[in-house]
C-alpha positions in Angstrom: -8.8 19.4 -5.7 -6.0 17.9 -3.5 -6.0 14.2 -2.5 -3.2 12.8 -0.4 -1.9 9.9 -2.4 0.8 8.5 -0.1 -0.5 7.9 3.4 0.4 5.2 5.9 -1.7 3.8 8.7 -0.7 1.8 11.7 -0.6 -1.2 9.3 2.8 0.2 8.2 4.9 -1.1 11.1 7.4 1.5 12.4 6.2 4.1 9.9 2.5 4.8 10.4 0.7 5.6 13.6 -2.9 6.5 12.7 -5.8 4.1 12.5 -8.0 4.2 9.4 -10.7 6.0 11.4 -8.2 8.7 12.5 -7.1 9.2 8.9 -10.7 9.5 7.7 -11.5 12.0 10.5 -8.3 14.1 9.7 -9.2 14.2 6.0 -12.7 15.3 6.8 -11.3 18.0 9.3 -9.1 19.3 6.5 -12.0 19.6 4.1 -10.6 17.2 1.6 -12.7 15.0 -0.6 -10.7 11.8 -0.1 -7.3 10.2 0.3 -5.3 7.1 -0.7 -4.0 4.5 1.8 -0.6 3.2 0.7 0.8 1.1 3.6 4.2 -0.6 3.2 4.0 -4.0 1.5 0.4 -4.8 2.5 -3.2 -3.9 2.0 -4.4 -5.1 5.4 -6.1 -1.8 6.3 -8.0 -1.4 3.1 -11.4 -2.7 4.3 -11.4 -0.6 7.5 -10.1 2.4 5.6 -12.8 2.1 2.9 -15.6 1.7 5.6 -14.4 4.7 7.6 -13.9 6.9 4.5 -17.4 6.1 3.1 -18.9 6.6 6.6 -17.6 10.1 6.5 -18.7 10.8 2.9 -15.1 10.7 1.6 -13.5 9.0 -1.5 -11.1 6.1 -0.6 -8.3 5.3 -3.0 -6.6 2.0 -2.3 -3.0 1.3 -3.0 0.3 0.0 -1.6 3.9 1.1 -1.3 5.6 -1.9 -2.7 9.2 -2.9 -2.0 11.1 -3.3 -5.3 14.4 -5.2 -5.6 16.9 -5.1 -8.4 16.9 -8.8 -9.4 14.3 -11.5 -9.2 12.9 -11.6 -5.7 13.9 -15.2 -5.2 17.6 -14.1 -5.2 18.7 -13.7 -1.6 22.0 -11.7 -1.6 23.3 -8.5 -0.3 22.8 -6.6 -3.6 19.2 -7.8 -3.9 18.4 -6.9 -0.2 18.6 -3.2 -1.1 15.0 -2.2 -1.8 13.3 0.8 -3.5 9.8 1.9 -2.9 7.1 2.2 -5.5 3.6 3.6 -4.7 0.8 1.9 -6.8 -2.8 2.9 -6.7 -5.9 0.9 -7.8 -7.9 2.9 -10.4 -11.0 0.5 -10.3 -12.1 -3.0 -9.4 -9.7 -4.5 -12.0 -6.8 -2.6 -10.4 -7.9 -3.6 -6.9 -7.8 -7.3 -8.0 -4.3 -6.8 -9.5 -3.2 -5.1 -6.3 -4.4 -8.1 -4.2 -2.5 -10.4 -6.5 0.7 -8.3 -6.4 0.8 -8.0 -2.6 0.0 -11.7 -2.3 2.9 -12.6 -4.7 5.3 -10.3 -2.9 4.5 -12.1 0.4 5.2 -15.6 -0.8 7.9 -17.3 1.3 10.2 -17.7 -1.7 10.2 -13.9 -2.4 9.9 -12.6 1.2 13.4 -11.6 2.3 13.3 -9.3 5.3 10.3 -7.6 3.6 7.7 -8.5 1.0 9.2 -7.7 -2.4 9.2 -8.1 -6.1 11.4 -7.0 -9.0 10.1 -4.5 -11.6 10.1 -7.4 -14.1 7.9 -9.5 -11.8 5.6 -6.6 -11.2 5.1 -6.1 -14.9 
């Protein structure tokens, strides 16, 4: 069974175009059982995505494509402005709560530098 595990909605600025309802409809049209939503640096579309997926009898998987910097996110320099991406998925309610905490942490003013970010050390 195939599940798309890296999907962006219009909550990923300049990257995603589809609304959560459009994603759910497309997943249903393709005959898939579900999909993940992994927007860039935020989980803002998760509630709408979950509602639309469940309305269509589909399995929602919630996640986020995090921005990862080399050093502690509080360091604001050229080297630390280069970011890598890491897709994380919530396995259950505990994982969902951790994802909320992680995305909130990455958006703190002292860590936000052009984009919400954390280092791998901070993530662990």
